[in-house]
C-alpha positions in Angstrom: 17.3 -52.5 13.3 16.8 -52.5 17.1 18.5 -55.9 17.3 21.9 -54.5 16.5 21.1 -50.8 18.0 20.5 -52.6 21.5 24.3 -53.9 21.6 25.5 -50.9 19.8 23.9 -48.7 22.6 25.7 -50.7 25.3 29.0 -50.5 23.8 28.5 -46.8 23.1 27.6 -46.3 27.1 30.1 -48.5 28.3 33.1 -46.6 26.3 31.8 -43.4 27.5 31.7 -44.3 31.2 35.1 -45.8 31.1 36.3 -42.7 29.3 34.8 -40.3 32.2 36.0 -42.6 34.9 39.6 -42.0 33.4 39.0 -38.1 33.6 39.0 -38.0 29.9 35.5 -36.7 29.3 33.4 -34.7 31.7 29.9 -36.5 30.9 28.7 -39.8 31.9 26.0 -40.6 28.7 27.1 -40.3 25.1 24.3 -38.6 23.6 21.4 -36.5 25.3 18.9 -38.1 23.1 18.4 -41.5 21.0 16.4 -42.5 18.4 16.7 -45.8 16.8 15.3 -46.4 13.1 13.2 -49.1 12.4 13.8 -52.4 10.6 13.4 -53.3 7.1 11.4 -56.8 7.3 10.0 -59.3 4.7 6.4 -60.9 5.0 6.5 -60.4 8.8 9.9 -61.8 9.3 13.4 -60.3 9.9 15.3 -61.0 6.6 18.2 -63.5 6.9 20.0 -66.0 4.5 18.7 -68.9 6.4 15.3 -68.0 5.9 15.8 -67.0 2.2 13.7 -63.9 2.1 16.8 -61.5 1.4 16.0 -58.7 -1.0 19.1 -57.8 -3.0 18.8 -53.9 -3.2 21.2 -53.4 -6.0 19.1 -54.7 -9.0 16.2 -52.4 -7.7 18.8 -49.6 -7.6 19.8 -50.2 -11.0 16.3 -50.9 -12.3 14.5 -47.7 -10.5 17.5 -45.3 -9.0 19.0 -45.0 -5.5 16.7 -41.9 -4.9 13.5 -44.4 -5.6 14.8 -46.6 -3.1 15.5 -44.1 -0.7 12.0 -42.4 -1.0 10.2 -45.9 -0.8 11.7 -46.5 2.5 11.3 -42.9 4.1 7.7 -42.4 2.8 6.6 -46.3 4.2 5.9 -44.8 7.7 7.2 -43.5 10.8 11.2 -43.2 11.0 11.1 -45.5 14.3 8.6 -48.3 13.0 9.6 -51.5 11.1 8.4 -51.6 7.3 7.6 -54.9 5.7 9.1 -54.7 2.1 6.7 -57.2 0.6 3.9 -55.0 1.7 5.1 -51.8 0.5 6.9 -53.0 -2.8 5.5 -56.5 -3.4 7.3 -59.4 -5.5 7.6 -58.0 -8.7 10.7 -56.2 -8.9 9.5 -54.6 -12.5 6.5 -53.0 -11.0 6.9 -49.1 -10.8 7.0 -47.8 -7.4 4.7 -44.8 -6.8 7.2 -42.4 -5.6 9.1 -43.2 -8.8 6.0 -41.8 -10.8 6.0 -38.9 -8.5 9.5 -38.1 -9.3 8.6 -38.4 -12.7 5.7 -35.7 -12.3 8.4 -33.6 -10.3 10.9 -33.4 -13.2 7.9 -32.5 -15.6 6.5 -29.9 -13.2 9.7 -28.4 -12.6 10.7 -28.2 -16.2 7.3 -26.7 -17.3 7.8 -24.1 -14.5 11.0 -23.0 -15.8 9.7 -23.0 -19.5 6.8 -20.6 -18.3 9.2 -18.3 -16.6 8.2 -15.8 -14.1 6.8 -13.0 -15.9 3.5 -12.9 -14.0 3.2 -13.2 -10.3 2.4 -16.8 -8.9 -1.1 -17.2 -7.7 -1.7 -16.4 -4.0 -2.8 -20.0 -3.3 0.4 -21.6 -4.5 2.3 -18.9 -2.6 0.6 -19.7 0.6 1.0 -23.5 0.0 4.8 -23.1 -0.8 5.3 -21.2 2.3 3.2 -23.9 4.4 5.1 -26.6 2.8 8.5 -25.0 3.7 7.2 -24.5 7.2 6.1 -28.1 7.6 8.8 -29.9 5.8 11.1 -28.2 8.1 9.4 -29.1 11.4 8.9 -32.6 9.9 12.9 -33.0 9.4 13.4 -31.8 12.9 11.1 -34.5 14.3 12.1 -37.2 12.2 8.8 -37.4 10.4 9.9 -38.2 6.9 7.0 -39.7 5.6 4.6 -36.8 6.2 7.4 -34.5 4.9 7.4 -36.4 1.7 3.6 -36.2 1.5 3.6 -32.4 1.6 5.9 -32.3 -1.2 3.5 -34.4 -3.3 0.7 -32.1 -2.4 2.9 -29.1 -3.5 3.7 -30.9 -6.7 0.1 -31.7 -7.6 -0.7 -27.9 -6.9 2.2 -26.6 -9.0 0.8 -28.8 -11.8 -3.0 -27.2 -11.3 -1.3 -23.9 -11.3 0.7 -24.3 -14.7 -2.4 -26.0 -16.2 -4.5 -23.1 -15.5 -1.8 -20.6 -17.2 -0.2 -19.6 -14.1 3.7 -19.5 -13.1 5.1 -21.6 -10.5 9.2 -20.7 -10.6 9.4 -19.6 -7.1 7.7 -23.0 -6.1 9.8 -24.9 -8.2 12.9 -24.1 -7.0 11.5 -24.3 -3.3 10.4 -27.8 -4.3 13.6 -28.9 -5.4 15.6 -27.5 -2.2 12.8 -29.3 0.0 13.4 -32.4 -2.0 17.2 -32.6 -1.6 17.5 -34.5 1.5 15.3 -37.3 0.4 16.3 -37.9 -3.2 19.6 -36.0 -3.5 20.5 -37.2 -6.9 17.2 -35.7 -8.7 17.2 -32.7 -6.8 20.7 -31.9 -8.0 20.0 -32.6 -11.6 17.0 -30.3 -11.3 18.5 -27.5 -9.6 21.7 -27.6 -12.0 20.2 -28.8 -15.4 16.5 -27.5 -15.2 17.0 -24.3 -13.0 20.4 -23.4 -14.3 22.3 -23.0 -10.8 26.1 -23.4 -10.8 26.6 -24.5 -7.3 25.0 -27.6 -5.7 21.6 -27.6 -4.3 23.3 -29.2 -1.0 25.4 -25.9 -0.6 22.4 -23.6 -1.0 20.7 -21.8 1.9 17.3 -23.9 3.5 14.3 -21.9 2.0 12.6 -19.5 4.3 8.9 -19.2 5.0 7.0 -15.7 5.2 4.8 -16.1 8.4 2.2 -13.9 6.8 1.5 -16.6 4.1 1.7 -19.4 6.5 -1.4 -18.3 8.6 -4.8 -19.4 6.9 -7.3 -16.8 5.6 -10.3 -19.4 5.4 -10.8 -22.5 6.6 -13.5 -25.3 6.3 -15.9 -25.4 8.6 -18.6 -28.5 9.0 -21.9 -28.3 10.1 -23.2 -31.6 11.7 -26.6 -32.7 12.9 -26.7 -35.2 15.9 -22.9 -35.9 15.3 -23.4 -36.6 11.5 -21.8 -34.3 8.8 -24.5 -32.4 6.8 -22.9 -29.8 5.2 -19.6 -27.9 5.0 -18.6 -23.9 4.3 -15.3 -22.0 4.0 -15.3 -19.2 6.5 -12.8 -16.8 7.7 -10.3 -18.2 10.3 -11.3 -15.7 12.8 -14.8 -16.4 12.6 -16.9 -16.0 16.0 -19.3 -18.3 17.5 -22.4 -16.3 16.7 -21.7 -16.0 13.0 -20.6 -19.8 12.9 -24.0 -20.8 14.6 -25.8 -18.6 12.3 -24.4 -20.1 9.1 -25.1 -23.5 10.3 -28.9 -22.7 11.0 -29.0 -20.9 7.3 -27.7 -24.1 5.8 -30.5 -25.6 3.7 -29.0 -29.3 4.2 -28.7 -28.7 7.9 -32.3 -27.7 7.9 -33.6 -30.6 6.1 -31.5 -33.0 8.4 -33.5 -31.3 11.4 -36.7 -31.5 9.8 -39.2 -30.8 12.5 -37.1 -32.0 15.2 -36.2 -29.6 18.2 -32.8 -28.5 18.6 -32.1 -29.1 22.1 -28.1 -28.3 22.2 -25.7 -26.3 20.2 -22.0 -27.1 20.2 -20.0 -24.6 18.5 -16.2 -24.9 17.8 -15.2 -22.2 16.0 -13.7 -22.4 13.3 -14.0 -25.8 12.8 -17.6 -27.3 13.7 -21.0 -26.6 14.8 -22.8 -29.6 15.9 -26.7 -29.3 16.5 -28.1 -32.1 18.9 -31.9 -32.7 18.1 -34.8 -34.6 19.9 -38.1 -35.9 18.9 
């Protein structure tokens, strides 16, 4: 945590400046950018033997696996924030962590995708989500936003399940999911890559998946219609919709008309393609 990082930072900077003064290095700062990770605390306090609030990790690792423990901490919040183990894991070591359940769903969906094969093309909705997930997780890793990256993988897992249940295929999505999972759950990803997907080399030596920008761009978005700032209706609209058409759709909504009633619209706020807000009086 930060308590140790402060001292380590002092040592690191001190030795760098000594080496610079001796003429052994040509720089005065050891790193161009530094980010300290948060600390795992328990019930609002730092863990310590004197407080008797130490949580032994090995029984949990043996019970739920190292990948589950890693995912719990990465998914709990931003990288630089403290996480309270009591809040995210509770007091019962036998309670199944939510991320462990998700890993089980990942194994199931990847196995089903392999069995289904790739005889038919994957639905466009899944292809688009897969590409957006690759882009999003890649950006999140660069920004140390591991919790939001894992959330995106969970969304992709759910969409793959829906696709397979509807009779579609999801093999390409399964390969991408396993590769994107590898930094967060390396053991599970390796097993899925070698056993389920039948790859001979390690997933950790595979090329990071790339995304097609044509599939990343949204064709349609959900526009909301408000009356006096309150949500009254929604509509799927083209991403490039203009203000006039957006306004026309808002006025054509039955729910919007009912909300306006006999009041006069005195102001029309249009922020295509996101929202239309009609301000009334009377």
